[in-house]
C-alpha positions in Angstrom: -104.5 -8.0 -18.5 -102.6 -8.6 -21.6 -100.0 -11.3 -22.0 -97.2 -8.7 -22.1 -98.3 -7.1 -18.9 -98.4 -10.6 -17.2 -94.9 -11.4 -18.3 -93.6 -8.1 -17.1 -95.1 -8.6 -13.7 -93.8 -12.1 -13.5 -90.2 -10.9 -14.3 -90.4 -8.3 -11.6 -91.4 -10.9 -9.1 -88.5 -13.2 -9.8 -85.9 -10.4 -10.2 -85.4 -10.4 -14.0 -85.8 -7.3 -16.1 -85.8 -6.9 -19.8 -82.2 -5.8 -19.6 -81.0 -9.0 -17.9 -80.1 -9.5 -14.3 -81.1 -6.9 -11.8 -78.6 -4.8 -10.0 -79.0 -6.8 -6.9 -77.6 -9.8 -8.7 -75.2 -8.3 -11.1 -73.5 -5.9 -8.7 -73.9 -7.0 -5.1 -73.0 -4.3 -2.6 -70.7 -5.2 0.2 -72.1 -5.4 3.7 -71.0 -2.6 6.0 -68.1 -3.7 8.3 -69.0 -4.7 11.8 -67.7 -2.8 14.8 -65.5 -5.8 15.7 -63.9 -5.9 12.3 -63.2 -2.2 12.3 -61.5 -2.5 15.7 -59.3 -5.4 14.5 -58.1 -3.3 11.5 -57.2 -0.4 13.7 -55.5 -2.7 16.1 -53.4 -4.2 13.3 -52.4 -0.7 12.0 -51.3 0.3 15.5 -49.1 -2.7 15.8 -47.4 -1.9 12.6 -47.0 1.8 13.5 -45.7 1.5 17.1 -42.0 0.9 16.2 -39.7 3.1 18.3 -36.0 3.4 17.2 -33.5 4.5 19.8 -29.9 5.4 19.6 -28.1 4.2 22.7 -26.5 7.0 24.7 -23.7 6.6 27.4 -25.1 5.3 30.7 -28.3 3.9 29.2 -29.7 0.6 30.4 -32.6 -1.4 29.1 -34.5 -0.7 32.3 -33.9 3.1 32.0 -35.1 3.0 28.4 -38.3 1.2 29.5 -38.9 3.9 32.1 -38.2 6.7 29.7 -40.7 5.4 27.2 -43.4 4.7 29.8 -43.2 0.9 29.6 -43.3 -1.3 32.8 -40.1 -2.6 34.2 -41.6 -6.1 34.1 -41.0 -6.2 30.4 -37.4 -7.0 31.2 -38.4 -10.2 32.9 -40.5 -11.2 29.9 -37.4 -11.5 27.8 -35.6 -14.9 27.7 -32.1 -15.5 29.0 -30.4 -14.9 25.6 -32.1 -11.5 25.2 -31.4 -10.4 28.8 -27.7 -11.5 28.5 -27.3 -9.6 25.3 -29.1 -6.4 26.5 -27.4 -6.4 29.9 -24.9 -3.9 28.5 -25.9 -1.5 25.7 -23.2 -0.1 23.6 -23.4 3.7 23.1 -24.1 4.6 19.5 -25.8 1.3 18.7 -29.4 1.1 17.5 -32.3 -0.5 19.4 -35.8 -0.6 18.0 -38.9 -2.2 19.5 -42.6 -2.6 18.8 -45.3 -2.3 21.4 -49.0 -3.0 21.8 -51.0 -1.8 24.8 -47.7 -0.8 26.6 -46.2 -4.3 26.2 -43.3 -5.4 23.9 -44.3 -7.5 20.9 -41.0 -7.4 19.0 -37.5 -6.0 19.4 -34.3 -5.7 17.4 -30.8 -4.8 18.6 -27.8 -4.6 16.3 -24.9 -6.0 18.4 -22.3 -5.3 15.8 -21.9 -5.0 12.1 -22.6 -8.7 11.5 -24.7 -9.8 14.5 -28.3 -8.9 15.3 -30.6 -9.8 18.2 -34.3 -10.3 17.1 -37.1 -10.8 19.6 -40.6 -11.8 18.4 -43.8 -12.9 20.0 -44.6 -16.6 19.7 -47.7 -18.0 21.6 -47.7 -15.0 23.9 -44.0 -15.5 24.7 -41.1 -13.3 23.7 -38.6 -15.5 21.9 -35.1 -14.3 20.8 -32.8 -15.3 18.0 -29.3 -14.1 17.1 -28.4 -14.0 13.4 -25.0 -13.5 12.0 -24.0 -12.4 8.5 -21.0 -13.9 6.9 -17.9 -11.7 6.3 -16.0 -12.1 3.0 -12.2 -12.0 3.4 -10.3 -10.0 0.7 -6.6 -8.9 0.4 -6.2 -5.1 0.0 -3.0 -3.3 -1.0 -2.0 0.0 0.6 0.8 2.3 -0.5 1.8 4.9 2.2 4.2 7.7 1.5 5.7 9.2 4.6 5.2 12.9 4.9 5.7 13.6 8.6 5.6 10.3 10.6 4.4 6.7 10.2 1.5 7.2 12.6 0.2 10.2 10.7 0.5 8.2 7.4 -1.6 5.4 8.9 -4.2 7.9 10.1 -4.3 9.6 6.7 -4.9 6.3 5.0 -7.7 5.4 7.5 -5.8 2.5 8.9 -6.0 1.7 12.7 -3.2 2.9 15.0 -2.9 -0.7 16.3 -1.1 -1.6 13.1 1.8 0.6 14.3 2.8 -2.1 16.9 3.0 -4.8 14.2 5.1 -2.6 11.9 7.4 -1.9 14.8 7.8 -5.7 15.4 8.6 -6.1 11.7 11.2 -3.5 11.2 12.4 -1.9 14.5 15.6 -3.9 14.7 16.5 -3.0 11.1 15.2 0.6 10.9 14.7 3.3 13.5 11.1 4.1 12.7 11.4 7.5 14.5 13.9 8.5 11.8 11.7 7.8 8.8 11.9 10.8 6.5 9.7 12.5 3.9 9.5 10.3 0.8 10.1 7.0 2.5 7.3 4.5 1.7 5.5 1.5 3.2 3.6 -1.0 1.1 1.1 -3.2 3.1 -0.9 -6.2 2.1 -3.8 -6.5 4.5 -6.5 -9.2 4.8 -9.7 -7.2 5.3 -13.2 -8.4 5.9 -16.2 -7.2 3.8 -19.9 -7.3 4.5 -22.0 -7.0 1.2 -19.1 -5.3 -0.6 -18.6 -2.8 2.2 -15.5 -2.8 4.4 -16.5 -4.1 7.8 -13.1 -4.5 9.5 -9.4 -4.5 9.0 -7.8 -7.9 9.5 -4.1 -8.6 9.8 -1.0 -7.4 7.9 0.1 -10.3 5.7 3.2 -8.7 4.2 5.0 -5.3 4.3 7.8 -3.7 2.3 9.5 -0.6 3.9 11.6 1.6 1.7 14.0 3.8 3.7 17.0 5.7 2.3 16.5 3.8 -1.0 16.9 0.4 0.7 13.9 -2.0 0.9 13.1 -4.2 3.9 10.5 -7.0 3.6 8.4 -8.8 6.2 5.9 -11.6 6.0 3.4 -12.9 8.6 3.6 -16.7 8.7 2.0 -19.4 10.9 3.9 -22.6 11.4 2.2 -26.0 11.6 2.4 -25.8 15.4 0.2 -22.7 15.2 3.1 -20.3 16.2 2.8 -17.1 14.2 5.7 -14.7 13.6 7.1 -12.1 11.2 10.0 -13.3 9.0 12.1 -11.9 6.1 12.2 -13.4 2.7 14.9 -15.9 3.8 12.9 -17.2 6.8 14.9 -15.2 9.5 12.7 -14.1 12.4 12.0 -10.4 12.6 10.4 -10.7 16.0 12.7 -9.8 18.8 11.7 -11.1 22.2 11.7 -7.5 23.5 10.2 -4.4 21.9 12.4 -1.5 20.9 10.6 1.2 22.9 8.0 1.2 25.7 6.2 4.3 24.5 5.9 6.9 21.8 8.2 9.8 22.5 9.4 13.0 20.9 13.1 12.9 21.9 15.5 11.5 24.5 15.9 14.4 26.9 18.6 12.7 28.9 20.8 9.7 28.0 22.5 7.0 29.9 25.5 8.3 31.9 27.6 7.7 34.9 28.4 11.4 35.3 25.4 13.7 34.7 24.4 17.0 36.3 21.2 16.2 38.1 18.7 19.0 37.3 16.8 18.5 40.6 19.7 18.2 43.2 22.2 20.2 41.0 25.1 17.8 41.5 26.8 15.1 39.3 25.3 11.7 39.7 24.8 8.5 37.7 21.7 8.4 35.3 21.3 4.7 34.6 18.6 4.9 32.1 17.0 7.0 29.3 14.5 9.8 29.7 11.9 9.7 27.0 10.2 13.1 26.7 6.5 12.7 25.9 3.2 14.3 27.2 1.6 13.3 30.4 -0.8 10.4 29.9 1.1 8.7 27.0 0.6 5.0 27.2 3.5 2.9 28.6 3.7 -0.7 27.2 5.6 -3.6 28.6 8.5 -4.4 26.2 8.0 -8.1 26.6 6.3 -11.0 28.4 7.3 -10.8 32.1 6.3 -10.6 35.7 5.7 -7.4 37.7 8.2 -7.4 40.6 7.6 -3.8 41.8 4.6 -1.5 41.6 4.8 1.4 44.1 6.3 4.8 44.9 10.1 4.4 44.6 11.8 7.5 46.0 13.0 9.9 43.3 11.5 7.6 40.6 8.0 8.5 41.9 5.4 6.0 40.8 7.4 3.2 39.3 7.0 -0.4 37.9 9.7 -3.0 37.5 9.1 -6.0 35.3 11.4 -9.1 35.1 11.8 -10.7 31.7 13.2 -14.2 31.9 15.9 -14.9 34.4 18.4 -12.1 33.6 16.5 -9.0 32.4 14.6 -6.3 34.4 13.1 -3.1 33.1 12.3 0.0 35.1 9.4 2.3 34.1 9.5 5.5 36.3 7.9 8.9 36.9 4.4 7.5 36.0 1.3 9.6 36.5 -0.7 6.4 37.3 -0.7 2.7 36.9 -2.9 0.6 34.6 -6.1 -0.6 36.2 -5.9 -4.0 38.1 -2.1 -4.2 37.7 -0.4 -5.5 40.9 2.9 -6.9 42.0 3.2 -10.5 40.9 1.0 -10.1 37.8 2.1 -11.6 34.5 2.1 -9.0 31.6 2.4 -9.6 27.9 4.4 -7.8 25.3 2.6 -4.6 24.3 0.3 -4.5 27.3 -0.4 -1.1 28.8 1.0 -1.0 32.3 1.0 2.7 33.1 0.9 6.3 31.9 3.6 8.9 31.5 3.8 11.6 34.2 6.4 13.5 36.2 6.1 12.1 39.7 9.1 12.0 42.0 12.2 14.0 41.0 11.2 15.2 37.5 11.3 18.6 36.0 8.8 17.7 33.2 6.7 14.9 31.9 8.8 12.0 30.6 9.3 8.2 31.1 12.5 7.2 32.8 13.3 3.8 31.2 16.1 1.7 32.8 17.2 -1.8 31.7 19.2 -4.2 33.8 21.1 -7.4 32.8 21.9 -9.6 35.7 21.3 -6.6 38.0 23.7 -4.4 36.1 22.4 -1.3 34.3 23.0 -1.1 30.6 22.4 1.5 27.9 19.3 0.3 26.2 20.3 2.0 22.9 23.3 -0.3 22.6 21.8 -3.5 24.0 21.5 -6.3 21.4 18.0 -7.7 22.0 17.5 -11.4 21.6 15.7 -12.7 18.5 13.1 -15.4 18.3 13.9 -18.6 16.3 13.8 -18.6 12.5 11.8 -20.9 10.2 12.9 -24.5 10.8 14.5 -26.1 7.8 11.8 -28.7 7.4 9.2 -25.9 6.7 11.4 -23.8 4.4 10.0 -25.3 1.2 6.4 -24.3 2.1 7.5 -20.9 3.4 9.4 -20.1 0.2 6.3 -21.0 -1.9 4.2 -18.7 0.4 6.6 -15.8 0.0 6.7 -16.2 -3.8 2.9 -16.2 -3.9 2.5 -13.1 -1.7 5.3 -11.3 -3.5 3.6 -11.9 -6.9 0.2 -10.7 -5.5 1.8 -7.5 -4.3 3.5 -7.0 -7.6 0.2 -7.3 -9.4 -1.3 -4.6 -7.2 1.7 -2.3 -7.9 1.4 -2.9 -11.6 -2.3 -2.1 -11.7 -1.8 0.9 -9.5 -4.9 0.1 -7.4 -3.5 1.8 -4.4 -5.7 2.1 -1.4 -3.6 4.9 0.2 
């Protein structure tokens, strides 16, 4: 054997070739995965994939959703108190998603509202919930509404909530008959809105408003006094909030006025009509015109289903010919201004759907159209300096919006 052959055999024995390290050293091949490892990988993939997203439909409950998706009802009792309390009522249209493993919940998410989310996760084999809330950013927005047909239609066209109509009535109803706004009249609103990540989340409150009607302008400002009493005031600090609203419902026309000598369309003879008939469709909401106490809620002869509310010591209002009463309203209940107390109908002696609205001062019927409603107190003198500065700041802000023409409407 030559020396070269000996060296070659020796290299082969210790794993070295003439080209360097052998393939077993230079490029080690991975070991085939064990059955246990393969199962673990598949199990992890299944956990990631088993997310179910559900849009809540009317009448759905968490238990019914478990049953629908073939999960045991006992999963409800695995949730903690916070989760069960939140999921006790599911809001239609909201999104619920959960993750399962072997037909058991491992995670869950429910969007309570735009800013609040319930998250449920597994910790040490227990389902633990947390509620997270995103911060809303307040921002003042300016809206310019030009009346085409009615104020309510203008609000709808500008995508503003109908609830603003009540505030606007409080601001201007004793200065302007809002039912007589005409095409071309305008309303400027400064509203504090709330944004979530630069997206409008909700409308806040009207801060200020300017109504232009028949070429005359009327201004209103929302202001909170140091004693936390909030009201609407003009630029001089005079209160715009009457203690009683102008009208108890939206109506098309006054079909019959206040009279001591009217031909009754049912009995066909002359009789007193001590109230106003407000013609409006059946089902129209009827609101209390102020804060008071219900002293009558029953069938009242020709008035049909009727409600009487006492306001203070001297005023009583009658709401008659209702189709039905508001839920849970009873005699003796306290009602607040703007609260729904019933719905327009034509019960009793009525030839068509309308609300008979009567108003009594010290038990004497008066024509509501000519009654001078009491006004809330104005800004006290000791707060006028702060209020004047507030009005100046808000007026300047609205002027900037007008100048830049960044109208939202």
